[in-house]
C-alpha positions as CSV (number, residue, x, y, z in Angstrom):
1,X,104.7,44.4,107.0
2,X,104.9,42.8,110.4
3,X,106.1,39.2,110.6
4,X,103.4,36.6,110.5
5,X,103.5,35.8,114.2
6,X,103.1,39.5,115.1
7,X,99.9,40.0,113.1
8,X,96.3,39.7,114.2
9,X,94.6,37.4,111.7
10,X,91.2,36.2,112.9
11,X,88.3,38.6,112.6
12,X,87.3,37.4,116.1
13,X,90.7,38.6,117.5
14,X,90.4,42.0,115.8
15,X,86.8,42.4,117.0
16,X,87.9,41.6,120.5
17,X,90.5,44.4,120.5
18,X,88.1,46.9,119.0
19,X,85.3,46.1,121.5
20,X,87.3,45.7,124.7
21,X,90.4,47.8,124.1
22,X,91.2,51.4,124.6
23,X,90.3,53.5,121.5
24,X,92.2,56.7,120.6
25,X,91.4,58.9,117.6
26,X,94.7,60.2,116.4
27,X,93.6,62.0,113.3
28,X,90.5,62.6,111.3
29,X,89.4,59.0,110.5
30,X,92.4,57.3,111.9
31,X,91.8,55.3,115.1
32,X,94.0,53.2,117.3
33,X,92.5,50.4,119.4
34,X,94.8,48.6,121.8
35,X,94.7,46.2,124.7
36,X,97.6,45.0,126.8
37,X,98.7,41.5,125.9
38,X,101.5,39.0,126.4
39,X,102.8,39.4,122.8
40,X,102.6,42.4,120.5
41,X,100.2,41.7,117.6
42,X,99.1,44.3,115.0
43,X,96.4,44.7,112.4
44,X,96.3,47.7,110.1
45,X,93.1,48.3,108.2
46,X,92.7,51.0,105.5
47,X,89.2,50.9,104.0
48,X,88.0,51.9,100.6
49,X,86.6,55.0,102.1
50,X,90.1,56.3,102.3
51,X,90.6,55.9,98.6
52,X,89.2,53.8,95.8
53,X,92.6,53.2,94.5
54,X,94.5,50.3,95.9
55,X,97.9,52.0,95.3
56,X,97.0,54.8,97.7
57,X,95.5,52.5,100.3
58,X,98.6,50.3,100.2
59,X,100.9,53.3,100.5
60,X,99.0,54.5,103.5
61,X,99.2,51.0,105.0
62,X,103.0,50.9,104.5
63,X,103.5,54.3,106.1
64,X,101.4,53.4,109.1
65,X,103.1,50.1,109.5
66,X,106.6,51.5,109.4
67,X,105.8,54.4,111.8
68,X,104.1,52.0,114.2
69,X,107.0,49.5,114.0
70,X,109.5,52.3,114.9
71,X,107.4,53.4,117.9
72,X,106.8,49.9,119.2
73,X,110.6,49.0,119.0
74,X,111.1,51.5,121.9
75,X,108.2,50.1,124.0
76,X,108.6,47.3,126.5
77,X,104.8,46.9,127.2
78,X,103.1,44.4,124.8
79,X,99.8,45.3,123.1
80,X,97.3,43.9,120.6
81,X,96.8,46.8,118.3
82,X,94.3,47.5,115.5
83,X,94.7,50.7,113.5
84,X,91.8,51.7,111.2
85,X,91.9,54.5,108.6
86,X,88.5,55.3,107.2
87,X,89.1,58.9,106.4
88,X,88.9,60.7,103.1
89,X,91.5,63.1,104.2
90,X,95.0,63.5,102.8
91,X,97.6,60.8,103.2
92,X,99.7,60.9,106.4
93,X,103.5,61.3,106.0
94,X,105.8,59.0,107.9
95,X,106.8,61.7,110.4
96,X,103.2,62.7,111.0
97,X,102.2,59.1,111.7
98,X,105.2,58.5,113.9
99,X,104.5,61.6,116.0
100,X,100.8,60.6,116.4
101,X,101.7,57.1,117.5
102,X,104.3,58.3,119.9
103,X,101.7,60.7,121.4
104,X,99.2,57.8,121.8
105,X,101.6,55.4,123.4
106,X,103.3,58.0,125.6
107,X,99.9,58.6,127.3
108,X,99.6,54.9,128.0
109,X,102.9,53.4,129.3
């Protein structure tokens, strides 16, 4: 999990990123919305459409969080990022998620 000051909390802030930011579909059902900012802040949303079981949703959230954290550590540009996973597809592995995030952020320096 990201530290408290690096998370997007308010629904208004998340809605702003989703509406005004760049949207990239990285996998079936997984979307990354981001907008340049002065400080990196992140929200990761895994809906019940992914799985009805909280254990699987939390595991997917942890995998996405760690992969995104490792990719963002190398970036100097700051973003507000919202990752949504609404798919009913299989769970992403850490390496798959990291490769997908690197691909998204390499296109947008």
